[in-house]
C-alpha positions as a printed NumPy array, in Angstrom:
array([[  2.851,  -2.781,  16.087],
       [  3.03 ,   0.796,  14.846],
       [  6.032,   1.668,  12.693],
       [  7.539,   4.854,  14.154],
       [ 10.566,   4.895,  11.847],
       [ 11.656,   8.216,  10.404],
       [ 10.925,   6.936,   6.899],
       [  7.346,   6.043,   7.85 ],
       [  6.713,   9.308,   9.653],
       [  8.109,  11.515,   6.887],
       [  6.191,   9.593,   4.196],
       [  3.357,  11.934,   5.167],
       [  4.968,  14.672,   3.05 ],
       [  4.627,  15.067,  -0.719],
       [  7.74 ,  14.602,  -2.827],
       [ 10.039,  17.616,  -2.754],
       [ 13.59 ,  18.279,  -3.862],
       [ 14.447,  20.605,  -0.969],
       [ 15.659,  19.109,   2.316],
       [ 16.69 ,  20.429,   5.734],
       [ 19.283,  18.753,   7.954],
       [ 17.835,  18.113,  11.422],
       [ 20.571,  18.07 ,  14.066],
       [ 20.68 ,  16.142,  17.339],
       [ 21.238,  18.901,  19.948],
       [ 23.171,  16.698,  22.339],
       [ 25.707,  15.491,  19.76 ],
       [ 25.64 ,  18.038,  16.924],
       [ 25.198,  15.189,  14.429],
       [ 22.554,  14.991,  11.709],
       [ 19.493,  12.885,  12.509],
       [ 17.798,  12.967,   9.086],
       [ 16.799,  15.162,   6.171],
       [ 13.372,  16.809,   6.504],
       [ 11.45 ,  17.578,   3.274],
       [ 10.814,  21.294,   2.746],
       [  7.507,  22.157,   1.094],
       [  6.836,  24.951,  -1.346],
       [  4.05 ,  27.513,  -1.009],
       [  2.166,  25.725,  -3.786],
       [  2.391,  22.407,  -1.928],
       [  1.06 ,  24.067,   1.216],
       [ -1.933,  25.34 ,  -0.755],
       [ -2.647,  21.779,  -1.892],
       [ -2.462,  20.581,   1.719],
       [ -4.994,  23.247,   2.697],
       [ -7.228,  22.07 ,  -0.151],
       [ -7.039,  18.485,   1.135],
       [ -8.043,  19.64 ,   4.599],
       [-10.874,  21.769,   3.222],
       [-12.278,  18.841,   1.22 ],
       [-12.319,  16.739,   4.38 ],
       [-13.775,  19.354,   6.687],
       [-17.45 ,  19.04 ,   5.733],
       [-17.519,  15.317,   6.496],
       [-15.488,  15.733,   9.672],
       [-17.795,  18.474,  10.957],
       [-20.837,  16.327,  10.165],
       [-19.868,  13.872,  12.904],
       [-21.463,  14.286,  16.299],
       [-19.275,  16.053,  18.834],
       [-19.083,  12.95 ,  21.005],
       [-17.842,  10.949,  18.019],
       [-14.983,  13.386,  17.454],
       [-14.235,  13.536,  21.177],
       [-14.116,   9.745,  21.424],
       [-11.266,   9.685,  18.898],
       [ -9.218,  11.924,  21.172],
       [ -9.938,   9.804,  24.227],
       [ -8.485,   6.919,  22.224],
       [ -5.529,   9.124,  21.292],
       [ -5.053,   9.927,  24.984],
       [ -4.796,   6.195,  25.746],
       [ -2.481,   5.584,  22.779],
       [ -0.125,   8.325,  23.97 ],
       [  0.069,   6.712,  27.41 ],
       [  0.707,   3.315,  25.802],
       [  3.582,   4.789,  23.773],
       [  4.998,   7.   ,  26.507],
       [  8.632,   5.907,  26.211],
       [  8.708,   6.281,  22.42 ],
       [  7.246,   9.773,  22.66 ],
       [  9.67 ,  10.804,  25.411],
       [ 12.641,   9.421,  23.491],
       [ 11.674,  11.365,  20.386],
       [ 11.052,  14.56 ,  22.356],
       [ 14.533,  14.321,  23.812],
       [ 16.104,  13.463,  20.466],
       [ 14.666,  16.549,  18.76 ],
       [ 14.876,  19.1  ,  21.6  ],
       [ 17.787,  17.957,  23.753],
       [ 15.759,  18.505,  26.934],
       [ 16.139,  16.352,  30.02 ],
       [ 13.881,  13.349,  30.647],
       [ 12.178,  15.215,  33.483],
       [ 11.325,  18.192,  31.296],
       [ 10.283,  15.899,  28.443],
       [  7.876,  14.155,  30.81 ],
       [  6.544,  17.504,  32.029],
       [  5.721,  18.349,  28.426],
       [  4.28 ,  14.889,  27.729],
       [  1.972,  15.051,  30.742],
       [  0.728,  18.46 ,  29.604],
       [ -0.077,  17.13 ,  26.139],
       [ -1.909,  14.11 ,  27.548],
       [ -3.799,  16.26 ,  30.041],
       [ -5.009,  18.821,  27.513],
       [ -6.142,  16.044,  25.145],
       [ -8.178,  14.438,  27.927],
       [ -9.6  ,  17.788,  29.069],
       [-11.008,  18.789,  25.696],
       [-12.299,  15.312,  24.894],
       [-14.276,  15.357,  28.144],
       [-15.729,  18.885,  28.002],
       [-16.363,  19.206,  24.263],
       [-19.905,  17.837,  24.041],
       [-21.262,  20.113,  26.764],
       [-19.22 ,  23.15 ,  25.705],
       [-20.336,  22.876,  22.072],
       [-23.993,  22.083,  22.782],
       [-26.73 ,  24.484,  21.701],
       [-27.366,  27.028,  24.457],
       [-30.474,  29.076,  25.264],
       [-29.958,  32.836,  25.269],
       [-31.873,  35.542,  27.093],
       [-34.407,  37.605,  25.125],
       [-36.02 ,  40.957,  25.758],
       [-39.504,  39.559,  25.238],
       [-39.975,  36.25 ,  27.101],
       [-42.625,  33.828,  25.794],
       [-42.91 ,  35.574,  22.437],
       [-39.236,  35.074,  21.624],
       [-36.819,  32.234,  22.09 ],
       [-33.144,  32.411,  21.284],
       [-30.408,  29.832,  20.878],
       [-26.678,  29.902,  20.142],
       [-24.9  ,  27.298,  18.044],
       [-21.123,  26.944,  17.908],
       [-20.068,  26.045,  14.385],
       [-16.561,  25.262,  13.117],
       [-14.68 ,  27.979,  11.273],
       [-13.33 ,  25.72 ,   8.526],
       [ -9.599,  25.115,   8.113],
       [ -7.38 ,  26.287,  10.967],
       [ -3.697,  27.019,  10.5  ],
       [ -1.552,  26.264,  13.551],
       [  2.098,  27.347,  13.656],
       [  4.087,  25.85 ,  16.54 ],
       [  7.619,  26.388,  17.902],
       [ 10.518,  24.031,  18.636],
       [ 10.789,  24.421,  22.397],
       [  7.592,  22.594,  23.458],
       [  6.573,  21.001,  20.17 ],
       [  4.16 ,  18.466,  21.647],
       [  2.373,  20.321,  24.432],
       [  1.959,  23.614,  22.58 ],
       [  0.754,  21.797,  19.475],
       [ -1.872,  19.765,  21.316],
       [ -3.165,  22.852,  23.131],
       [ -4.377,  24.146,  19.765],
       [ -4.634,  21.137,  17.438],
       [ -6.944,  19.155,  19.746],
       [ -9.587,  21.862,  20.371],
       [ -9.518,  22.967,  16.737],
       [-10.217,  19.414,  15.549],
       [-12.792,  18.564,  18.208],
       [-14.667,  21.758,  17.29 ],
       [-15.125,  20.317,  13.785],
       [-12.364,  22.136,  11.928],
       [ -9.588,  20.553,   9.949],
       [ -6.027,  21.634,  10.677],
       [ -2.969,  22.516,   8.621],
       [ -0.127,  22.466,  11.114],
       [  3.228,  24.091,  10.381],
       [  5.865,  22.619,  12.646],
       [  9.358,  23.911,  13.292],
       [ 11.946,  22.109,  11.178],
       [ 13.776,  20.969,  14.3  ],
       [ 10.807,  19.242,  15.904],
       [  8.549,  17.844,  13.2  ],
       [  8.881,  14.134,  14.001],
       [  7.091,  14.354,  17.342],
       [  4.03 ,  15.918,  15.69 ],
       [  4.097,  13.316,  12.922],
       [  4.218,  10.535,  15.525],
       [  1.239,  11.81 ,  17.516],
       [ -0.68 ,  12.511,  14.317],
       [ -0.096,   8.882,  13.289],
       [ -1.512,   7.733,  16.621],
       [ -4.519,  10.018,  16.073],
       [ -5.147,   8.517,  12.623],
       [ -4.963,   5.022,  14.107],
       [ -7.514,   6.175,  16.7  ],
       [ -9.938,   7.135,  13.918],
       [ -8.986,  10.645,  12.794],
       [ -9.312,  11.028,   8.992],
       [ -5.929,  11.342,   7.267],
       [ -6.719,  14.755,   5.815],
       [ -8.186,  16.248,   8.967],
       [ -4.705,  17.025,  10.346],
       [ -2.141,  17.897,   7.697],
       [  1.414,  18.698,   8.759],
       [  3.622,  20.97 ,   6.651],
       [  7.292,  21.833,   7.091],
       [  9.697,  24.224,   5.459],
       [ 11.115,  27.718,   5.511],
       [  9.276,  29.815,   8.091],
       [  8.503,  32.732,   5.815],
       [  7.54 ,  30.613,   2.818],
       [  5.466,  27.943,   4.518],
       [  4.189,  30.068,   7.402],
       [  2.97 ,  32.783,   5.053],
       [  1.357,  30.205,   2.767],
       [ -0.55 ,  28.789,   5.733],
       [ -1.736,  32.215,   6.877],
       [ -2.716,  33.179,   3.324],
       [ -4.97 ,  30.159,   2.761],
       [ -6.637,  29.117,   6.029],
       [ -9.7  ,  30.542,   7.789],
       [ -8.061,  31.135,  11.173],
       [ -4.448,  31.047,  12.351],
       [ -2.956,  30.309,  15.772],
       [  0.701,  31.232,  16.152],
       [  3.182,  30.567,  18.944],
       [  6.611,  32.134,  18.668],
       [  8.51 ,  35.402,  18.748],
       [  6.852,  38.78 ,  19.116],
       [  8.343,  40.093,  15.858],
       [  7.055,  37.155,  13.816],
       [  3.723,  37.357,  15.624],
       [  3.254,  40.941,  14.463],
       [  3.796,  39.822,  10.871],
       [  1.28 ,  36.979,  11.24 ],
       [ -1.279,  39.373,  12.746],
       [ -0.86 ,  41.881,   9.932],
       [ -1.19 ,  39.172,   7.305],
       [ -4.287,  37.686,   8.931],
       [ -5.884,  41.091,   9.434],
       [ -5.358,  41.864,   5.76 ],
       [ -7.541,  38.845,   4.94 ],
       [-10.054,  39.595,   7.72 ],
       [ -9.538,  36.211,   9.35 ],
       [ -9.27 ,  35.55 ,  13.055],
       [ -5.99 ,  34.871,  14.807],
       [ -4.454,  34.204,  18.203],
       [ -0.854,  34.782,  19.228],
       [  1.245,  33.552,  22.121],
       [  4.508,  35.453,  22.012],
       [  7.56 ,  36.299,  24.084],
       [  7.916,  36.913,  27.783],
       [ 10.252,  38.477,  30.343],
       [  8.57 ,  36.882,  33.291],
       [  9.089,  38.32 ,  36.786],
       [  8.876,  36.766,  40.225],
       [  8.449,  38.693,  43.462],
       [  9.713,  37.143,  46.686],
       [  7.712,  38.669,  49.533],
       [  9.258,  39.532,  52.906],
       [  7.1  ,  36.74 ,  54.365],
       [  8.819,  34.101,  52.222],
       [ 11.448,  31.693,  53.485],
       [ 14.554,  32.499,  51.385],
       [ 15.627,  28.862,  51.028],
       [ 12.162,  27.687,  49.951],
       [ 11.76 ,  30.681,  47.649],
       [ 15.086,  29.927,  45.991],
       [ 13.984,  26.33 ,  45.389],
       [ 10.765,  27.479,  43.719],
       [ 12.566,  30.055,  41.584],
       [ 15.16 ,  27.574,  40.335],
       [ 12.422,  25.164,  39.252],
       [ 10.548,  28.022,  37.582],
       [ 13.565,  29.375,  35.724],
       [ 15.527,  26.401,  34.422],
       [ 12.809,  24.191,  32.943],
       [ 13.939,  23.067,  29.494],
       [ 17.162,  24.999,  30.093],
       [ 15.167,  28.227,  30.248],
       [ 13.722,  27.723,  26.756],
       [ 10.133,  28.178,  27.814],
       [  7.987,  31.206,  27.129],
       [  6.475,  31.19 ,  30.642],
       [  9.662,  30.464,  32.618],
       [ 10.839,  32.955,  35.232],
       [ 13.769,  35.081,  34.066],
       [ 13.972,  37.858,  36.685],
       [ 13.339,  37.808,  40.413],
       [ 12.819,  40.665,  42.864],
       [ 13.769,  39.975,  46.488],
       [ 13.828,  42.203,  49.603],
       [ 17.216,  43.85 ,  49.994],
       [ 17.244,  42.728,  53.628],
       [ 17.53 ,  39.068,  52.575],
       [ 19.023,  39.454,  49.093],
       [ 22.456,  38.145,  50.07 ],
       [ 20.955,  35.135,  51.844],
       [ 18.634,  34.449,  48.939],
       [ 21.481,  34.61 ,  46.424],
       [ 23.513,  32.21 ,  48.564],
       [ 20.618,  29.746,  48.529],
       [ 20.245,  30.141,  44.755],
       [ 23.912,  29.411,  44.153],
       [ 23.771,  26.371,  46.428],
       [ 20.754,  24.883,  44.61 ],
       [ 21.936,  25.722,  41.099],
       [ 25.376,  24.324,  41.874],
       [ 23.805,  20.944,  42.624],
       [ 21.843,  20.734,  39.366],
       [ 23.073,  17.927,  37.162],
       [ 23.558,  18.91 ,  33.53 ],
       [ 23.838,  16.159,  30.959],
       [ 22.191,  13.859,  28.432],
       [ 20.46 ,  10.523,  28.961],
       [ 17.096,   8.914,  28.347],
       [ 16.446,   8.554,  32.047],
       [ 15.904,  10.832,  35.02 ],
       [ 19.565,  11.18 ,  36.006],
       [ 19.977,  14.801,  34.869],
       [ 18.13 ,  17.961,  35.861],
       [ 19.031,  20.144,  32.884],
       [ 19.434,  19.215,  29.243],
       [ 20.854,  20.982,  26.231],
       [ 19.903,  24.111,  24.395],
       [ 18.188,  23.013,  21.209],
       [ 20.405,  24.534,  18.532],
       [ 23.618,  26.343,  17.725],
       [ 21.524,  29.465,  17.18 ],
       [ 20.172,  29.253,  20.731],
       [ 23.649,  28.804,  22.16 ],
       [ 24.871,  31.835,  20.221],
       [ 21.892,  33.855,  21.477],
       [ 22.568,  33.031,  25.124],
       [ 26.304,  33.663,  24.751],
       [ 25.596,  37.076,  23.209],
       [ 23.442,  38.186,  26.157],
       [ 25.902,  36.825,  28.713],
       [ 28.882,  38.525,  27.037],
       [ 27.01 ,  41.843,  26.97 ],
       [ 26.168,  41.544,  30.674],
       [ 29.763,  40.731,  31.638],
       [ 31.13 ,  43.578,  29.535],
       [ 28.784,  46.048,  31.272],
       [ 29.705,  45.02 ,  34.799],
       [ 27.03 ,  42.502,  35.751],
       [ 28.137,  39.878,  38.261],
       [ 27.594,  36.195,  37.588],
       [ 27.22 ,  34.37 ,  40.899],
       [ 27.348,  31.001,  39.123],
       [ 27.48 ,  29.79 ,  35.527],
       [ 27.836,  32.233,  32.67 ],
       [ 29.634,  29.832,  30.358],
       [ 28.977,  27.046,  27.85 ],
       [ 29.698,  23.412,  28.684],
       [ 31.3  ,  21.941,  25.527],
       [ 32.653,  19.011,  27.531],
       [ 29.034,  17.878,  28.025],
       [ 27.774,  18.577,  24.493],
       [ 27.948,  21.166,  21.721],
       [ 24.977,  23.309,  22.837],
       [ 24.991,  22.892,  26.611],
       [ 25.144,  26.018,  28.765],
       [ 25.626,  26.204,  32.518],
       [ 22.617,  27.31 ,  34.598],
       [ 23.451,  30.897,  35.497],
       [ 22.532,  33.477,  38.137],
       [ 23.435,  37.125,  37.527],
       [ 23.113,  40.285,  39.655],
       [ 24.364,  43.905,  39.695],
       [ 22.582,  44.495,  36.405],
       [ 22.726,  48.015,  35.018],
       [ 20.014,  49.675,  32.953],
       [ 22.102,  49.319,  29.784],
       [ 22.442,  45.523,  30.078],
       [ 20.411,  43.89 ,  27.313],
       [ 19.153,  40.96 ,  29.363],
       [ 17.469,  43.314,  31.799],
       [ 14.616,  43.858,  29.341],
       [ 15.056,  41.387,  26.492],
       [ 14.089,  37.725,  26.48 ],
       [ 17.224,  35.544,  26.689],
       [ 15.394,  32.222,  26.237],
       [ 18.1  ,  30.314,  28.023],
       [ 19.217,  29.26 ,  31.525],
       [ 19.941,  32.738,  32.896],
       [ 18.243,  34.151,  36.01 ],
       [ 18.547,  37.835,  36.948],
       [ 18.282,  38.908,  40.613],
       [ 17.241,  42.386,  41.78 ],
       [ 16.678,  43.857,  45.231],
       [ 13.813,  46.041,  46.435],
       [ 12.893,  48.032,  49.545],
       [  9.1  ,  48.185,  49.266],
       [  6.319,  46.113,  47.729],
       [  5.296,  49.056,  45.553],
       [  8.839,  49.22 ,  44.192],
       [  8.792,  45.489,  43.432],
       [  5.436,  45.678,  41.649],
       [  6.523,  48.668,  39.578],
       [  9.709,  46.857,  38.564],
       [  7.848,  43.651,  37.714],
       [  5.423,  45.59 ,  35.514],
       [  8.143,  47.675,  33.872],
       [  8.336,  45.572,  30.727],
       [  6.849,  45.501,  27.248],
       [  5.922,  41.874,  27.959],
       [  3.162,  40.445,  30.139],
       [  2.975,  36.679,  29.782],
       [  3.604,  34.968,  33.13 ],
       [  4.616,  35.958,  36.658],
       [  5.14 ,  34.531,  40.116],
       [  4.676,  35.688,  43.707],
       [  6.268,  33.751,  46.575],
       [  5.342,  34.168,  50.212],
       [  2.236,  34.279,  52.387],
       [ -0.564,  32.872,  50.245],
       [ -3.277,  35.4  ,  51.174],
       [ -0.905,  38.311,  50.749],
       [  0.246,  36.933,  47.382],
       [ -3.302,  36.397,  46.128],
       [ -4.174,  39.996,  46.966],
       [ -1.046,  41.266,  45.225],
       [ -1.742,  39.201,  42.091],
       [ -4.314,  41.744,  40.908],
       [ -1.559,  44.349,  40.574],
       [  0.67 ,  42.292,  38.265],
       [  0.268,  42.986,  34.55 ],
       [  0.505,  39.471,  33.149],
       [ -1.747,  36.838,  31.648],
       [ -1.009,  34.436,  34.506],
       [  0.196,  34.771,  38.086],
       [  1.554,  31.73 ,  39.933],
       [  1.603,  31.77 ,  43.712],
       [  4.38 ,  29.809,  45.395],
       [  5.21 ,  28.284,  42.031],
       [  7.05 ,  29.473,  38.916],
       [  4.754,  28.536,  36.039],
       [  3.39 ,  25.031,  36.558],
       [  0.358,  25.961,  38.655],
       [ -1.178,  27.884,  35.751],
       [  0.459,  25.862,  32.944],
       [ -1.139,  22.673,  34.254],
       [ -4.552,  24.29 ,  34.829],
       [ -6.131,  23.184,  31.565],
       [ -9.472,  24.764,  32.426],
       [ -7.904,  28.209,  32.878],
       [ -6.995,  30.533,  29.998],
       [ -3.337,  30.838,  28.979],
       [ -1.941,  33.836,  27.127],
       [ -0.294,  37.201,  27.457],
       [ -0.886,  40.921,  27.675],
       [  1.024,  43.794,  26.052],
       [  3.638,  42.413,  23.608],
       [  3.202,  38.852,  24.853],
       [  0.252,  37.955,  22.718],
       [ -3.338,  38.269,  21.644],
       [ -6.094,  35.88 ,  22.637],
       [ -5.947,  32.82 ,  24.878],
       [ -5.543,  29.05 ,  24.65 ],
       [ -6.834,  26.437,  27.109],
       [-10.121,  26.484,  28.977],
       [-13.51 ,  26.574,  27.278],
       [-12.426,  29.757,  25.515],
       [ -9.564,  27.823,  23.919],
       [-12.185,  25.575,  22.303],
       [-14.774,  28.206,  21.416],
       [-12.205,  30.42 ,  19.672],
       [-12.18 ,  27.778,  16.933],
       [-15.905,  28.242,  16.339],
       [-18.267,  30.857,  14.997],
       [-21.245,  31.64 ,  17.207],
       [-24.544,  31.532,  15.317],
       [-27.619,  33.129,  16.892],
       [-31.003,  31.506,  16.174],
       [-34.016,  33.597,  17.149],
       [-37.517,  32.126,  17.122],
       [-40.656,  34.298,  17.169],
       [-44.08 ,  32.908,  18.043],
       [-47.642,  34.013,  18.869],
       [-49.375,  33.237,  22.14 ],
       [-53.149,  33.638,  22.374],
       [-53.044,  35.706,  19.212],
       [-50.375,  37.981,  20.664],
       [-47.114,  38.337,  18.753],
       [-44.424,  40.891,  17.992],
       [-45.897,  44.167,  16.653],
       [-45.446,  45.024,  12.995],
       [-47.444,  48.274,  12.674],
       [-47.582,  51.524,  14.61 ],
       [-51.052,  50.617,  15.844],
       [-49.848,  47.279,  17.148],
       [-46.861,  48.951,  18.795],
       [-49.177,  51.391,  20.604],
       [-51.104,  48.482,  22.06 ],
       [-47.911,  46.655,  23.039],
       [-46.145,  49.528,  24.815],
       [-47.837,  49.043,  28.224],
       [-47.077,  45.32 ,  28.118],
       [-43.465,  45.919,  27.107],
       [-43.062,  48.476,  29.87 ],
       [-44.438,  45.99 ,  32.393],
       [-42.154,  43.22 ,  31.163],
       [-39.138,  45.514,  31.537],
       [-40.053,  46.303,  35.16 ],
       [-40.584,  42.616,  35.997],
       [-37.297,  41.568,  34.396],
       [-35.501,  44.308,  36.335],
       [-36.628,  42.738,  39.625],
       [-35.642,  39.19 ,  38.701],
       [-32.192,  37.885,  39.687]])
């Protein structure tokens, strides 16, 4: 029986004198002390991963993939332990913990199943058939640095850790201090499934110190977090001429079409906004609804939100859990206070719930939002939904696109009409008759943002290939004494043939 005790999990870290108190969000009490690594210790962890990488990459792709199929099964076998730990560290409800768990399991299975075909050597077209053959190999980059946030510490980690490892890289993974145990637990399961100890190294500590040390020593870095920090990571990576990908903030809009049923639309919007108490980069935070039905829609919203159960338990009795930290509570309170001061109207919520727990905040719906209200344009990252009216579809689209962010979006109404409108929305993903789950759960589709919401994509085949370097292999040969020309005389003889080949290739499909 696997020992999942905190002492066993944290024994992964080297000895260090610096510690960080990890707090239970639902009680405000300390869970344990997390070791904080120095920059020098991070460098040593990168060295361990680099020493392992050659042997790890030497395995056949199917051998690496098989380890992750075993990990997939081990995660299912330890479902309750994983869910309990997710809730302990994040404070999210059981339902939202399971949503995250299922995403992590699904992405692990997806990459384990597609890896061998996706990473196989592929033929490439040439300009001179018969005389030339060309192939493309996908080779691992080396050591990949992955920096993950606290809000979805399991799912967002596995979306990058799994493809990076299956591609033949080793990983140095910087977790958030608040949510390190869940990564340590799944890593332990991976090691038991056959992953070498040094293939996946986890580091924890001060964001600037440890995060910078990761970026300064790896061969590629994948970052998920705030836009401001993402800019710093990009600049640091660019200075070293290494590749990077960024998934950053969002201010995700939803458009309710005139064809939508207001009650059904309100149900979809509530589910899309309040997942993990709004602490989700792709959650809906602003909704645009026809002025003709705005009052009815708001009434439906208030009715649904008013029935949401907010609380803490390791079962499915509550819809909404806690914010994850005192800092998050303070952030939400700051935006709400600003909105109230500037005349915005809260239809429901707008206040903390200390009687439930120290960081709980009531699911909130706000309208009458002026241009000077901060939450109109800035990411709250909490359970606050803004409602706006519109008179025309063009007005709604312009308002939805009027943001520095472009991560996720939603359109609710007639499916064909919504699919046509999706092309006009400036976002990395558009969900139709859903808030975020339709795209979030589509493991074969790319996930990422435009504008200030990120750079690059995770998920899909591209999410695997970004952790490789493409190597072109060109093979020249002679047929019946005919080969590629090397002299002017040979070129003169070849020109008619080359011209003919070009015309033939033009006609081919």
